N, CA, C and O atoms as a GROMACS GRO file, in nm:
protein
  328
    1MET      N    1   1.280  -0.840   3.720
    1MET     CA    2   1.215  -0.822   3.612
    1MET      C    3   1.240  -0.908   3.510
    1MET      O    4   1.354  -0.933   3.473
    2ALA      N    5   1.110  -0.970   3.447
    2ALA     CA    6   1.159  -1.086   3.398
    2ALA      C    7   1.207  -0.998   3.266
    2ALA      O    8   1.186  -0.878   3.244
    3GLN      N    9   1.281  -1.099   3.181
    3GLN     CA   10   1.355  -1.032   2.997
    3GLN      C   11   1.267  -1.107   2.918
    3GLN      O   12   1.233  -1.223   2.942
    4PHE      N   13   1.230  -1.039   2.823
    4PHE     CA   14   1.156  -1.126   2.746
    4PHE      C   15   1.207  -1.108   2.627
    4PHE      O   16   1.292  -1.020   2.644
    5THR      N   17   1.205  -1.142   2.506
    5THR     CA   18   1.277  -1.148   2.374
    5THR      C   19   1.172  -1.065   2.300
    5THR      O   20   1.054  -1.044   2.330
    6GLU      N   21   1.250  -1.019   2.183
    6GLU     CA   22   1.177  -0.913   2.091
    6GLU      C   23   1.031  -1.020   2.036
    6GLU      O   24   0.921  -0.964   2.031
    7ALA      N   25   1.041  -1.159   2.002
    7ALA     CA   26   0.961  -1.250   1.953
    7ALA      C   27   0.861  -1.283   2.048
    7ALA      O   28   0.754  -1.297   1.991
    8GLN      N   29   0.851  -1.306   2.199
    8GLN     CA   30   0.783  -1.280   2.278
    8GLN      C   31   0.699  -1.149   2.316
    8GLN      O   32   0.584  -1.160   2.358
    9LEU      N   33   0.742  -1.060   2.304
    9LEU     CA   34   0.670  -0.971   2.305
    9LEU      C   35   0.569  -0.933   2.211
    9LEU      O   36   0.464  -0.885   2.253
   10LEU      N   37   0.592  -0.952   2.063
   10LEU     CA   38   0.518  -0.921   1.968
   10LEU      C   39   0.437  -1.044   2.031
   10LEU      O   40   0.322  -1.018   2.064
   11GLU      N   41   0.475  -1.155   2.048
   11GLU     CA   42   0.301  -1.239   2.090
   11GLU      C   43   0.218  -1.210   2.179
   11GLU      O   44   0.096  -1.218   2.170
   12LEU      N   45   0.288  -1.172   2.278
   12LEU     CA   46   0.217  -1.088   2.415
   12LEU      C   47   0.109  -0.983   2.345
   12LEU      O   48   0.000  -0.951   2.393
   13GLU      N   49   0.148  -0.953   2.261
   13GLU     CA   50   0.112  -0.761   2.193
   13GLU      C   51  -0.019  -0.841   2.103
   13GLU      O   52  -0.131  -0.792   2.114
   14SER      N   53  -0.001  -0.954   2.023
   14SER     CA   54  -0.116  -1.004   1.953
   14SER      C   55  -0.233  -1.057   2.035
   14SER      O   56  -0.352  -1.026   2.022
   15ILE      N   57  -0.181  -1.138   2.119
   15ILE     CA   58  -0.242  -1.239   2.203
   15ILE      C   59  -0.375  -1.151   2.269
   15ILE      O   60  -0.496  -1.168   2.250
   16TYR      N   61  -0.297  -1.044   2.361
   16TYR     CA   62  -0.349  -0.936   2.456
   16TYR      C   63  -0.405  -0.804   2.404
   16TYR      O   64  -0.471  -0.710   2.446
   17GLY      N   65  -0.347  -0.842   2.294
   17GLY     CA   66  -0.371  -0.642   2.220
   17GLY      C   67  -0.331  -0.544   2.301
   17GLY      O   68  -0.385  -0.438   2.335
   18LEU      N   69  -0.192  -0.613   2.338
   18LEU     CA   70  -0.152  -0.473   2.403
   18LEU      C   71  -0.052  -0.380   2.298
   18LEU      O   72  -0.002  -0.409   2.189
   19LYS      N   73  -0.043  -0.243   2.388
   19LYS     CA   74   0.053  -0.154   2.285
   19LYS      C   75   0.181  -0.121   2.360
   19LYS      O   76   0.173  -0.063   2.468
   20ARG      N   77   0.280  -0.149   2.316
   20ARG     CA   78   0.410  -0.124   2.401
   20ARG      C   79   0.446   0.031   2.345
   20ARG      O   80   0.420   0.076   2.233
   21LYS      N   81   0.501   0.086   2.440
   21LYS     CA   82   0.557   0.217   2.486
   21LYS      C   83   0.691   0.227   2.400
   21LYS      O   84   0.749   0.130   2.351
   22ASN      N   85   0.720   0.322   2.391
   22ASN     CA   86   0.895   0.324   2.323
   22ASN      C   87   0.941   0.426   2.436
   22ASN      O   88   0.967   0.546   2.428
   23ILE      N   89   0.944   0.301   2.585
   23ILE     CA   90   1.019   0.358   2.683
   23ILE      C   91   1.164   0.206   2.696
   23ILE      O   92   1.157   0.089   2.661
   24LEU      N   93   1.273   0.283   2.758
   24LEU     CA   94   1.348   0.201   2.771
   24LEU      C   95   1.436   0.216   2.958
   24LEU      O   96   1.486   0.326   2.982
   25PRO      N   97   1.444   0.134   3.042
   25PRO     CA   98   1.556   0.167   3.148
   25PRO      C   99   1.675   0.252   3.146
   25PRO      O  100   1.732   0.267   3.038
   26VAL      N  101   1.704   0.289   3.216
   26VAL     CA  102   1.851   0.372   3.231
   26VAL      C  103   1.880   0.367   3.389
   26VAL      O  104   1.800   0.315   3.466
   27LYS      N  105   2.000   0.426   3.431
   27LYS     CA  106   2.046   0.380   3.569
   27LYS      C  107   1.945   0.446   3.670
   27LYS      O  108   1.922   0.400   3.782
   28ASP      N  109   1.894   0.546   3.622
   28ASP     CA  110   1.820   0.603   3.726
   28ASP      C  111   1.644   0.589   3.719
   28ASP      O  112   1.560   0.612   3.805
   29GLY      N  113   1.633   0.549   3.603
   29GLY     CA  114   1.471   0.552   3.578
   29GLY      C  115   1.443   0.474   3.439
   29GLY      O  116   1.496   0.373   3.394
   30VAL      N  117   1.331   0.564   3.381
   30VAL     CA  118   1.315   0.528   3.245
   30VAL      C  119   1.264   0.614   3.158
   30VAL      O  120   1.168   0.683   3.193
   31ILE      N  121   1.329   0.626   3.007
   31ILE     CA  122   1.303   0.716   2.930
   31ILE      C  123   1.230   0.672   2.829
   31ILE      O  124   1.219   0.552   2.800
   32LYS      N  125   1.161   0.789   2.756
   32LYS     CA  126   1.062   0.785   2.625
   32LYS      C  127   1.154   0.781   2.510
   32LYS      O  128   1.266   0.831   2.522
   33LYS      N  129   1.126   0.740   2.430
   33LYS     CA  130   1.194   0.778   2.287
   33LYS      C  131   1.195   0.923   2.260
   33LYS      O  132   1.082   0.961   2.227
   34GLY      N  133   1.296   1.028   2.262
   34GLY     CA  134   1.295   1.160   2.202
   34GLY      C  135   1.298   1.238   2.279
   34GLY      O  136   1.284   1.356   2.245
   35GLU      N  137   1.321   1.197   2.439
   35GLU     CA  138   1.354   1.270   2.552
   35GLU      C  139   1.520   1.264   2.561
   35GLU      O  140   1.599   1.183   2.511
   36MET      N  141   1.543   1.375   2.641
   36MET     CA  142   1.723   1.402   2.673
   36MET      C  143   1.740   1.310   2.792
   36MET      O  144   1.661   1.278   2.881
   37VAL      N  145   1.885   1.271   2.763
   37VAL     CA  146   1.950   1.166   2.809
   37VAL      C  147   2.064   1.218   2.858
   37VAL      O  148   2.099   1.321   2.801
   38TRP      N  149   2.140   1.176   2.954
   38TRP     CA  150   2.263   1.193   2.956
   38TRP      C  151   2.340   1.049   2.955
   38TRP      O  152   2.298   0.950   3.013
   39TRP      N  153   2.465   1.055   2.875
   39TRP     CA  154   2.516   0.946   2.860
   39TRP      C  155   2.682   0.998   2.907
   39TRP      O  156   2.732   1.109   2.889
   40ARG      N  157   2.748   0.866   2.978
   40ARG     CA  158   2.857   0.888   3.041
   40ARG      C  159   2.955   0.833   2.969
   40ARG      O  160   2.997   0.719   2.984
   41SER      N  161   3.000   0.928   2.873
   41SER     CA  162   3.082   0.871   2.741
   41SER      C  163   3.217   0.905   2.849
   41SER      O  164   3.227   0.951   2.962
   42GLU      N  165   3.318   0.852   2.739
   42GLU     CA  166   3.459   0.826   2.793
   42GLU      C  167   3.524   1.000   2.800
   42GLU      O  168   3.630   1.012   2.861
   43GLU      N  169   3.458   1.135   2.736
   43GLU     CA  170   3.520   1.234   2.714
   43GLU      C  171   3.420   1.316   2.835
   43GLU      O  172   3.427   1.438   2.836
   44GLY      N  173   3.332   1.251   2.930
   44GLY     CA  174   3.282   1.354   3.016
   44GLY      C  175   3.119   1.318   2.927
   44GLY      O  176   3.108   1.292   2.807
   45PRO      N  177   3.020   1.328   3.017
   45PRO     CA  178   2.886   1.374   3.032
   45PRO      C  179   2.859   1.427   2.895
   45PRO      O  180   2.942   1.505   2.846
   46GLN      N  181   2.737   1.388   2.820
   46GLN     CA  182   2.680   1.405   2.722
   46GLN      C  183   2.545   1.408   2.707
   46GLN      O  184   2.480   1.303   2.709
   47HIS      N  185   2.480   1.539   2.688
   47HIS     CA  186   2.342   1.545   2.724
   47HIS      C  187   2.256   1.514   2.560
   47HIS      O  188   2.224   1.598   2.476
   48VAL      N  189   2.233   1.352   2.557
   48VAL     CA  190   2.162   1.340   2.387
   48VAL      C  191   1.992   1.309   2.378
   48VAL      O  192   1.916   1.278   2.470
   49VAL      N  193   1.965   1.326   2.259
   49VAL     CA  194   1.835   1.276   2.224
   49VAL      C  195   1.854   1.101   2.226
   49VAL      O  196   1.950   1.039   2.181
   50ALA      N  197   1.724   1.041   2.295
   50ALA     CA  198   1.723   0.929   2.302
   50ALA      C  199   1.626   0.836   2.190
   50ALA      O  200   1.527   0.767   2.216
   51GLU      N  201   1.701   0.863   2.038
   51GLU     CA  202   1.617   0.825   1.938
   51GLU      C  203   1.688   0.746   1.854
   51GLU      O  204   1.804   0.734   1.895
   52ASP      N  205   1.666   0.681   1.743
   52ASP     CA  206   1.723   0.589   1.660
   52ASP      C  207   1.806   0.669   1.603
   52ASP      O  208   1.893   0.587   1.573
   53ALA      N  209   1.847   0.777   1.561
   53ALA     CA  210   1.952   0.861   1.456
   53ALA      C  211   2.042   0.816   1.559
   53ALA      O  212   2.015   0.799   1.678
   54GLU      N  213   2.177   0.794   1.487
   54GLU     CA  214   2.297   0.772   1.521
   54GLU      C  215   2.352   0.639   1.634
   54GLU      O  216   2.454   0.630   1.702
   55GLY      N  217   2.231   0.545   1.617
   55GLY     CA  218   2.232   0.429   1.721
   55GLY      C  219   2.189   0.436   1.882
   55GLY      O  220   2.189   0.343   1.963
   56VAL      N  221   2.152   0.566   1.903
   56VAL     CA  222   2.136   0.629   2.013
   56VAL      C  223   2.049   0.508   2.096
   56VAL      O  224   2.099   0.442   2.188
   57TRP      N  225   1.915   0.491   2.048
   57TRP     CA  226   1.834   0.415   2.120
   57TRP      C  227   1.889   0.264   2.107
   57TRP      O  228   1.824   0.204   2.193
   58ASP      N  229   1.958   0.188   2.057
   58ASP     CA  230   1.986   0.049   2.048
   58ASP      C  231   2.102   0.080   2.142
   58ASP      O  232   2.097  -0.011   2.226
   59ASN      N  233   2.196   0.155   2.170
   59ASN     CA  234   2.288   0.191   2.243
   59ASN      C  235   2.277   0.162   2.367
   59ASN      O  236   2.355   0.094   2.434
   60ILE      N  237   2.142   0.233   2.412
   60ILE     CA  238   2.067   0.300   2.547
   60ILE      C  239   2.014   0.154   2.573
   60ILE      O  240   2.002   0.130   2.693
   61LYS      N  241   1.975   0.039   2.478
   61LYS     CA  242   1.917  -0.090   2.507
   61LYS      C  243   2.016  -0.149   2.531
   61LYS      O  244   2.017  -0.202   2.641
   62ALA      N  245   2.123  -0.164   2.455
   62ALA     CA  246   2.255  -0.232   2.528
   62ALA      C  247   2.334  -0.214   2.627
   62ALA      O  248   2.398  -0.306   2.678
   63TYR      N  249   2.336  -0.106   2.661
   63TYR     CA  250   2.390  -0.030   2.790
   63TYR      C  251   2.330   0.059   2.871
   63TYR      O  252   2.381   0.170   2.887
   64PRO      N  253   2.215   0.022   2.935
   64PRO     CA  254   2.128   0.126   2.993
   64PRO      C  255   2.212   0.151   3.141
   64PRO      O  256   2.140   0.207   3.224
   65ARG      N  257   2.337   0.122   3.184
   65ARG     CA  258   2.370   0.162   3.345
   65ARG      C  259   2.467   0.267   3.269
   65ARG      O  260   2.516   0.338   3.358
   66VAL      N  261   2.521   0.310   3.129
   66VAL     CA  262   2.565   0.417   3.139
   66VAL      C  263   2.490   0.537   3.077
   66VAL      O  264   2.544   0.614   2.998
   67TYR      N  265   2.398   0.546   3.108
   67TYR     CA  266   2.280   0.684   3.060
   67TYR      C  267   2.160   0.656   3.201
   67TYR      O  268   2.104   0.563   3.260
   68SER      N  269   2.171   0.834   3.200
   68SER     CA  270   2.103   0.850   3.340
   68SER      C  271   1.973   0.962   3.302
   68SER      O  272   1.974   1.013   3.189
   69LEU      N  273   1.893   0.987   3.373
   69LEU     CA  274   1.808   1.106   3.400
   69LEU      C  275   1.883   1.250   3.436
   69LEU      O  276   1.881   1.360   3.380
   70ALA      N  277   1.967   1.187   3.586
   70ALA     CA  278   2.031   1.302   3.588
   70ALA      C  279   2.148   1.329   3.547
   70ALA      O  280   2.196   1.252   3.463
   71LYS      N  281   2.227   1.443   3.592
   71LYS     CA  282   2.345   1.430   3.521
   71LYS      C  283   2.458   1.397   3.613
   71LYS      O  284   2.459   1.434   3.730
   72PRO      N  285   2.541   1.337   3.565
   72PRO     CA  286   2.648   1.244   3.642
   72PRO      C  287   2.744   1.378   3.721
   72PRO      O  288   2.788   1.486   3.682
   73ILE      N  289   2.746   1.327   3.809
   73ILE     CA  290   2.914   1.416   3.887
   73ILE      C  291   3.012   1.343   3.867
   73ILE      O  292   3.033   1.226   3.899
   74VAL      N  293   3.093   1.441   3.793
   74VAL     CA  294   3.245   1.418   3.777
   74VAL      C  295   3.335   1.475   3.864
   74VAL      O  296   3.328   1.583   3.922
   75SER      N  297   3.437   1.372   3.867
   75SER     CA  298   3.562   1.464   3.902
   75SER      C  299   3.685   1.483   3.841
   75SER      O  300   3.734   1.390   3.776
   76THR      N  301   3.755   1.617   3.855
   76THR     CA  302   3.898   1.639   3.746
   76THR      C  303   4.000   1.532   3.752
   76THR      O  304   4.060   1.489   3.851
   77LYS      N  305   4.007   1.502   3.646
   77LYS     CA  306   4.112   1.370   3.640
   77LYS      C  307   4.232   1.424   3.548
   77LYS      O  308   4.212   1.454   3.430
   78VAL      N  309   4.380   1.437   3.623
   78VAL     CA  310   4.482   1.459   3.523
   78VAL      C  311   4.520   1.340   3.501
   78VAL      O  312   4.526   1.242   3.575
   79VAL      N  313   4.553   1.361   3.349
   79VAL     CA  314   4.604   1.241   3.268
   79VAL      C  315   4.707   1.274   3.176
   79VAL      O  316   4.680   1.325   3.067
   80TYR      N  317   4.836   1.245   3.216
   80TYR     CA  318   4.963   1.291   3.180
   80TYR      C  319   4.963   1.170   3.029
   80TYR      O  320   4.931   1.051   3.031
   81ALA      N  321   5.010   1.255   2.911
   81ALA     CA  322   5.027   1.159   2.801
   81ALA      C  323   5.204   1.151   2.764
   81ALA      O  324   5.230   1.152   2.643
   82ASP      N  325   5.294   1.144   2.836
   82ASP     CA  326   5.365   1.145   2.827
   82ASP      C  327   5.452   1.042   2.918
   82ASP      O  328   5.574   1.038   2.907
   0.00000   0.00000   0.00000
């Protein structure tokens, strides 16, 4: 899939009268702004809202592979601190 810069997308919108939807790709599909998505955080999976608050939307844009529609399957791992 071709990657466009924000400037290119704005130009395409103005030339062809297109309207962009607020959607982003994630590991297993696409999400719309305001939907729930699973974040593969270091502390374990977290169900978060895909929105501008707390920078979640920008983080999804930058790291789509760490977000998914389906809840990630995790295994228990023992980590010793001493």
